[in-house]
C-alpha positions in Angstrom: 17.5 -35.0 -78.2 14.7 -33.1 -80.0 12.1 -35.1 -78.2 13.7 -34.3 -74.9 13.8 -30.6 -75.7 10.2 -30.6 -76.7 9.2 -32.6 -73.6 11.2 -30.1 -71.3 9.5 -27.2 -72.9 6.1 -28.6 -72.4 6.9 -29.3 -68.7 8.0 -25.7 -68.3 4.9 -24.4 -69.8 2.8 -26.6 -67.5 4.7 -25.3 -64.5 4.1 -21.7 -65.6 0.4 -22.4 -65.9 0.3 -24.0 -62.5 2.1 -21.2 -60.7 -0.9 -18.8 -60.6 -3.0 -21.5 -59.3 -0.5 -22.3 -56.5 -0.2 -18.6 -55.7 -4.0 -18.4 -55.5 -4.1 -21.5 -53.3 -1.5 -20.0 -51.1 -3.4 -16.7 -50.9 -6.6 -18.6 -50.0 -4.7 -20.6 -47.5 -3.2 -17.5 -45.9 -6.5 -15.6 -45.8 -7.9 -17.4 -42.7 -4.4 -17.2 -41.0 -4.2 -13.5 -41.7 -7.7 -13.0 -40.4 -6.8 -14.8 -37.3 -3.7 -12.8 -37.0 -5.7 -9.6 -37.4 -8.1 -10.7 -34.8 -5.2 -11.5 -32.4 -3.7 -8.1 -33.2 -7.0 -6.5 -32.4 -7.1 -8.4 -29.2 -3.6 -7.4 -28.5 -4.5 -3.8 -29.1 -7.4 -4.0 -26.9 -5.3 -5.6 -24.2 -2.6 -3.0 -24.7 -5.2 -0.3 -24.5 -6.5 -1.7 -21.3 -3.0 -2.1 -19.7 -1.3 0.7 -21.5 -1.6 3.2 -18.7 -0.2 0.7 -16.3 2.7 -0.1 -18.5 3.3 3.5 -19.3 3.3 4.3 -15.5 5.9 1.5 -15.0 8.2 3.3 -17.4 7.4 6.7 -16.0 7.5 6.1 -12.3 8.8 2.6 -11.7 5.6 0.8 -10.4 2.7 2.8 -11.6 1.3 -0.3 -13.2 1.1 -1.9 -9.8 -0.5 1.2 -8.4 -3.2 1.3 -11.2 -4.1 -2.3 -10.1 -4.5 -1.4 -6.5 -7.3 -3.4 -5.0 -8.1 -5.7 -2.1 -11.3 -7.6 -1.7 -12.6 -5.9 -4.8 -11.8 -2.3 -3.6 -9.9 -0.1 -5.9 -7.7 2.8 -4.8 -6.7 6.0 -6.6 -3.5 5.6 -8.6 -2.3 9.2 -8.0 -0.7 9.0 -11.4 -0.9 12.8 -11.8 0.8 13.4 -8.5 3.4 10.6 -8.7 6.3 12.7 -10.1 6.1 15.3 -7.3 5.6 12.6 -4.7 8.6 10.8 -5.9 10.7 13.9 -5.7 9.4 14.7 -2.2 10.2 11.2 -0.9 13.8 11.3 -2.4 14.4 14.4 -0.5 13.0 12.9 2.7 15.5 10.0 2.3 18.3 12.5 1.9 17.2 14.4 5.0 16.9 11.4 7.3 20.2 10.1 6.1 22.0 13.1 7.7 22.8 13.2 11.4 22.3 16.6 12.8 25.4 18.1 14.4 23.5 20.1 17.1 20.0 20.9 18.4 19.6 23.8 15.9 20.5 21.6 12.9 18.1 19.0 14.3 15.3 21.5 14.5 15.9 22.7 11.0 15.8 19.1 9.8 12.5 18.6 11.6 10.9 21.6 10.1 11.9 20.7 6.5 10.7 17.1 7.1 7.3 18.4 8.4 6.8 20.8 5.4 7.5 18.0 3.0 5.3 15.5 4.8 2.4 18.0 4.8 2.8 18.4 1.1 2.8 14.6 0.7 -0.4 14.4 2.6 -2.0 16.9 0.4 -1.0 15.0 -2.7 -2.2 11.7 -1.2 -5.6 13.1 -0.1 -7.5 11.0 -2.7 -5.9 7.9 -1.3 -6.5 9.0 2.3 -10.2 9.4 1.6 -10.3 5.8 0.3 -8.3 4.1 3.1 -8.8 6.3 6.1 -12.4 5.3 6.4 -13.5 7.9 8.9 -12.5 10.4 11.5 -14.7 9.3 14.3 -14.8 11.5 17.4 -15.0 10.0 20.9 -18.8 9.9 21.1 -19.0 8.1 17.7 -16.3 5.6 18.9 -18.1 5.1 22.2 -21.3 4.3 20.3 -19.4 1.3 18.7 -18.3 0.0 22.1 -21.3 -2.3 22.6 -20.5 -4.1 19.3 -16.8 -4.4 20.3 -17.7 -5.6 23.8 -20.0 -8.3 22.4 -17.3 -9.4 19.9 -14.6 -9.5 22.6 -16.8 -11.5 25.0 -17.7 -13.9 22.2 -14.0 -14.3 21.6 -13.2 -15.3 25.2 -12.3 -11.9 26.8 -13.2 -11.8 30.5 -13.5 -8.7 32.6 -16.2 -8.1 35.2 -14.7 -5.0 36.8 -13.9 -2.7 33.9 -15.8 -0.6 31.3 -14.8 1.6 28.4 -15.5 5.3 29.0 -14.4 8.7 27.7 -11.8 10.5 29.7 -11.9 14.2 28.6 -8.6 15.1 26.9 -7.5 11.5 26.8 -10.1 9.9 24.5 -11.3 6.5 25.4 -10.0 4.4 28.3 -10.8 1.7 30.9 -12.6 2.6 34.1 -13.1 0.5 37.2 -16.8 -0.4 37.9 -16.0 -1.6 41.4 -13.2 -1.8 44.0 -10.5 -4.1 42.9 -8.7 -6.2 45.4 -5.0 -7.0 45.4 -4.1 -9.9 43.1 -7.7 -9.9 41.6 -7.6 -10.6 37.9 -8.7 -7.6 36.0 -8.6 -8.6 32.4 -8.2 -11.9 30.6 -7.6 -12.0 26.8 -7.1 -15.3 24.9 -4.3 -15.5 22.5 -6.6 -15.7 19.5 -7.7 -12.1 20.2 -4.2 -10.8 20.6 -3.5 -8.9 17.4 0.0 -9.7 16.1 2.0 -10.0 12.9 1.0 -13.8 13.0 -2.2 -12.5 11.3 -0.3 -11.7 8.1 -0.6 -14.2 5.3 2.3 -16.6 5.3 3.5 -15.3 2.0 3.6 -11.8 3.4 5.5 -13.0 6.5 8.1 -14.6 4.4 8.5 -11.4 2.3 9.1 -9.3 5.4 12.0 -11.7 6.3 13.8 -10.0 3.4 13.5 -6.7 5.1 14.9 -7.0 8.7 15.1 -3.2 9.1 11.3 -3.2 8.9 10.5 -5.7 11.6 8.8 -3.2 13.8 6.6 -2.3 10.7 5.1 -5.8 10.4 2.4 -5.2 13.0 1.5 -1.9 11.8 1.2 -3.3 8.2 -1.0 -6.2 9.4 -3.3 -3.7 11.1 -3.5 -1.6 7.9 -4.5 -4.6 5.9 -7.4 -5.3 8.3 -8.4 -1.6 8.3 -8.6 -1.6 4.5 -10.7 -4.8 4.5 -13.4 -3.0 6.3 -16.6 -5.0 6.9 -14.9 -8.1 5.6 -12.3 -8.1 8.4 -12.9 -10.2 11.5 -11.2 -7.4 13.4 -13.6 -4.8 12.3 -15.3 -4.3 15.8 -11.8 -3.7 17.3 -10.7 -1.3 14.5 -13.9 0.7 14.8 -13.0 1.8 18.3 -9.5 2.9 17.4 -8.9 6.6 17.2 -8.5 8.3 13.9 -5.8 10.5 15.5 -3.5 10.1 18.4 -2.1 12.6 21.0 1.4 11.9 20.0 4.3 14.0 18.6 3.6 12.6 15.1 0.4 14.8 15.1 2.0 17.9 16.5 2.2 21.0 14.3 5.5 22.7 14.0 4.1 25.4 16.4 3.2 22.8 19.0 6.6 21.1 18.7 8.3 24.5 19.2 7.0 24.6 22.7 9.2 21.5 23.5 12.4 23.2 22.3 14.9 23.5 25.1 13.5 20.6 27.0 14.9 17.0 27.5 11.8 15.7 25.6 12.4 17.6 22.4 15.3 15.5 21.1 13.3 12.3 21.7 10.2 13.7 20.0 12.2 14.9 17.0 13.9 11.5 16.6 10.6 9.7 16.7 9.2 11.9 13.9 12.4 11.3 11.9 12.2 7.5 12.4 8.5 7.4 11.1 9.4 9.5 8.2 12.3 7.3 7.3 10.2 4.2 7.5 7.5 5.6 5.3 10.0 7.0 2.8 11.7 3.5 2.5 8.3 1.9 2.2 7.3 4.3 -0.6 10.6 3.7 -2.3 10.0 0.0 -2.5 6.6 0.6 -4.1 7.3 3.4 -6.5 10.9 4.4 -7.0 13.0 1.2 -7.0 11.1 -1.8 -8.3 14.0 -3.5 -10.1 14.8 -6.0 -7.3 12.4 -8.9 -7.1 12.0 -8.6 -3.3 11.5 -4.8 -3.4 9.0 -5.2 -6.3 7.1 -7.8 -4.3 7.0 -5.5 -1.3 5.9 -2.6 -3.5 2.9 -4.8 -4.6 2.0 -5.2 -0.9 2.3 -1.5 -0.2 0.2 -0.3 -3.2 -2.3 -3.2 -2.9 -3.3 -2.1 0.5 -3.4 1.6 -0.2 -0.7 2.6 2.2 -0.3 6.4 2.6 1.5 8.5 5.2 -1.7 9.5 7.0 -2.7 5.9 7.5 0.8 4.7 8.4 1.5 7.3 11.1 
């Protein structure tokens, strides 16, 4: 028994002597791991720093992170992070307005005036984005100077027309003018299908996404054109886009004072409804991008909207 006690005591002493060595060994073994962990944490901090503003924006405005990553073909667009709160509030009010059916012409007019005032404020807030995506404000003469490039592009693509030319019509911008007498049944213009701009030019993934938004079917073509507009020189449609007007002589560009002249006419109601429809489409589009990103389909749609720098001035 005495021998066993002495033996156990010796073993305990040996274990106590070994414990510091084991602790040191563990500390030495942990040192590289801790260093790697610190390095990883440093990388994580750097990554967080790089993406922090985007993540913070997601929490603050729904999809600000997506907006901060706006780019297409290497082009980056302003995030409008400082204006996002006011823009969101304006769009929410737009959605409330367009959801109401006016009871009479006077109510319809009041609704239109409020819509226009809010849209004007939206365009002011979106001005940095407008400068990036609304590439120019070409006048008719500047557009006409680009007609030769457009004509060569069209001819190379298979367009056939020997009796028409593009010309300026004062007060009506550019148009087609006959260069000779045209006989009955004579072909005037032939355009191959490959040069007919349609929503088929949207990437397949984008087309599938739009299937989830049947209420926006009439938006597909406009969206496809916006994408090509933003691509600039990289777009195969650039010669065509260059001759499009920066503004149109439609009611969407009327001031409140100009629209006032239509009051009391049969055209007034149709004009006000057209403005309401476009405002509703834009507000719904904006909502997908910045206000309600929780649904996967809406979030994906929001990526498309922000990636291509869509703003009201460009959309209308």
